[in-house]
Residue, then its C-alpha position, 0 to 999 in steps of 0.5 A: x112071536x110077531x112084534x107088537x104094534x103101535x097104531x096111529x090114526x089122524x085124518x090129516x095126512x101131513x100130521x099122520x106122516x109126522x107122527x109115523x116118522x117120530x114113532x118109527x125112528x124111535x121104536x121101529x126096531x122093536x115095534x111095528x108102526x102102522x098109520x091110518x086116516x080113518x076109524x074104518x081103516x083102524x078097525x080093519x087093521x085091528x081085526x087083522x092083527x087080532x086074527x094073527x094073534x098080534x098084540x097092539x101095544x099103543x093106539x094114538x088117536x088125533x083129537x078131531x077123531x074124538x067124536x061119535x065115530x071116533x068113540x066107536x073106534x075106541x070101543x072097538x079097539x078096546x074089544x079087539x085088543x083090551x090090553x092096548x093103551x090108548x091116548x089122544x094126541x092134541x096140539x099145544x093150542x088145545x091145552x087151554x080150551x075148556x071144552x077140549x079139556x072136558x072132552x078129554x076128562x070124559x073120554x078118560x072117565x068113560x075108559x075110552x082113553x088112558x091119557x093124552x099127549x101133545x103133537x110132536x113139535x120137532x124131531x126128536x120131541x122128548x116130551x112126546x116120547x116120555x108120554x109114549x114110553x110111559x104107555x109102553x111101560x104100562x103095557x109091558x107090565x100089564x102083559x107081564x113082560x116088563x124088565x125084572x119080572x119074577x116068574x112063579x110056576x105052580x101046579x095050581x093057582x091056590x096053595x103055596x103058589x098063591x102065597x108066594x105071589x102074595x109075598x111078591x105082591x106085598x114087596x111090589x115086585x113085578x111077577x107072572x104066574x104060570x101053571x106047570x102044565x102050560x107051555x111057558x110053565x113046562x119050559x121053565x120047569x125043564x130049565x130047572x131040571x128033572x128033580x124040580x120041586x114046585x112051586x118054582x120061582x125064577x128070578x130076573x137074573x136067572x136064579x131058580x128057587x125051589x119052593x122057597x120060604x117067604x124069608x128066602x124069597x124076600x132076601x133073594x129079591x134084594x130086601x133085608x130081613x134083619x137090621x144092620x144095627x139096633x140103635x136108631x133115631x126113628x123106627x117106623x113100623x109099617x111100609x105103606x104110603x105113610x111109612x114110606x113118606x116118613x122114611x123119605x123125609x126122616x132119612x133126607x133130614x139126617x135121622x137114622x131111620x129103620x122101617x120094619x114091616x112083616x110083609x113088603x112095601x106099599x101096604x094096601x096101596x099095592x092093590x090099587x091098579x091105578x090111582x088117578x087123583x094122586x098129585x103129580x101123575x096126570x096119567x095115574x100111577x099104580x100103587x105098586x109103582x108108587x111104592x117102588x119109587x118111594x122105596x128107592x127114594x127112601x133107600x137112596x137117602x139112607x133109610x133102611x128096611x127090614x121086611x118079613x119081620x114084625x114088631x112084637x112089642x113096644x116099651x120104654x127102657x127103664x131109666x132112659x127116654x129111649x124106646x124099645x121095639x121087639x122084633x119077631x126074629x128076636x132082636x130089640x131095637x133102641x130108638x128115640x122115637x117110633x112112628x106107627x104106620x101099620x095101616x089096616x087090612x080088609x075085613x073078612x067076609x066070614x062066610x066059611x065056604x068062601x074063606x076056604x077058597x082064598x087063593x082059588x078064586x077068592x081074593x082079599x085086596x086088589x086084582x092086579x096080580x090075578x087079572x091076566x088069569x081071568x080072561x073071559x071069566x065072570x068076576x065079582x067085587x065086594x066093596x064100595x070105596x075107591x079101591x073097589x072101583x079101581x079094581x073093577x075098571x082094571x078087571x074089566x080089561x080082562x073079564x067077560x063081566x065084572x059085577x061090583x057088589x055094594x052094601x050101600x044104596x049108592x056108589x056115591x056113598x063111598x067112592x070119589x066122583x071121578x071114579x063113580x063116572x068111570x065105573x058107571x060108563x065102563x063096558x062090562x062093569x055092572x053095579x048092584x047096590x044094597x047087595x051082599x055075599x052070604x054063601x057060595x063055594x066050589x069043588x077046588x075053585x070058586x064056582x058060585x056065589x049066593x047074593x042077598x038083596x039087603x032091601x027085601x032079603x031075596x037071595x040069588x045064586x050066580x055063577x062066579x069065577x072069581x071074587x075080590x073082597x075090599x070091604x072095610x079096614x081093620x087096623x093092625x094095632x093088636x100087638x100094641x101095649x095097653x098104654x097106647x090108647x085106641x078107639x073102639x075099633x082099634x084105631x090109635x088116638x093121637x093129638x087132641x083126641x087124647x085130651x078128650x078120650x084118654x090120659x096124657x102123662x106129661x105137662x106139655x100138650x101132645x103133638x098133633x100125631x103123638x099117641x098116649x105114649x110120648x115120642x110114639x106117633x101114629x100116621x095113616x090108616x091105623x090112626x083114628x080119624x085119618x082120611x083113607x087116601x094115599x095122599x093123606x097118608x103121605x102127607x101125615x108121614x111128612x108132617x110127623x117128621x116135622x113134629x119129630x124135629x120139635x120133639x127132639x128140640x125139647x128132649x134130645x137135640x143130638x141125633x144118633x145119626x147114620x152109621 
């Protein structure tokens, strides 16, 4: 296989030479570095590489070329090498220029570039290489060639192979899928031996699992499936952003902390291919990477995780202030406090012929795992919130055409402004407002959809290769006892809402995030009135730990502590 290429273009020869030298010195062993002084040279280079089936990993463009001609260059680069990462190179003096800042924002919003970086100021310039390495990591992950990728081989995209990919996705594990009759699939099956059962899972250390159970797969990827002990200061139910945040802060402040989740880590956030407005990540961060980092951080501080087990009951030990949390595996946890961070899931479409094709062209949630298999296809997304917009932009790198179906009469009704701008200007993305899916189907895979215009009732049948559904949240609170007060939709009531809508059993007022059961708190998407944003969920997780300090000062100042 030819080596991937880093292309850099600058109309100033001395700057171009400096960039080429810096890139060649650091990356020359694994990547070819090619320079150009004009958009025409770059387009010719891209056409040559595309014809030779050679991948462009990164394109770096100097600021002066971000013009009408440069914009055409970036459009053509995206057409010829849609997986490549594109960045603008600016000088240090440009960072305070408002017009340049607006131009960079517009270029990112329109999808022309992924980020910007500063021109190297010396040799070596580690700040410059930090930015380049980030782009290369994003590229390798998009190509499914990043380190520690888990490979799944199956006879079809649906069925058990899809379920295994879903488990890996929920555990935020990088993974790639190969059909058994593909070149790579055949090679992996041959390595496994003649009696190999499908689906096959190949782990980064070379181990091969033949049609493993969800529990076996989770354990093999390093996640615990049973608790190390059964008495804790804090049990967190749910490993989404809110639960992970509480785990980080709780464990770092000395509480013995256990996180329980019936799936994996990250919750709904793992379906977001790129979160651009999360504090501290100017280039954006994928939900999966954010979850991986938060998990590692919490684990380092001493939090422990039990995955593939769900909480089945919640009550209080008679004659004690301790809470009891039952697990699906049969164990019972004793804890001084419980934090409900169970999150919410996307609602079903409730169209039987569509639901029957789940995993075979119909997917609930984001598009990160399935996107590479949709090259040149027609894809539809149902939803009008940020996660739907992020999915549309991600899929547009692969699909021939992406159509976003929005029930509301405008994108602005449910989507952040920066994301609306990106969606409206993205090539290969169409938006249909006041639209809904009322039918469709296919033999073994999705082939068509029936769309209805909500304004006049007109129905239209369209060809479709994939449908992604991101259509509102339903809280995972059905397992809770009736003592935990909820609103009409099932979201948990907390703090001041209890005094207005439910009974509170103690003389003291409930803490802000406390539920109708004392010492049980709720955070994130499962809580009534929460803001459905990752940053808000993370903030609530950290606030809950401060409230626990106040609670324990009142009830029992002595922590159980770490084992």
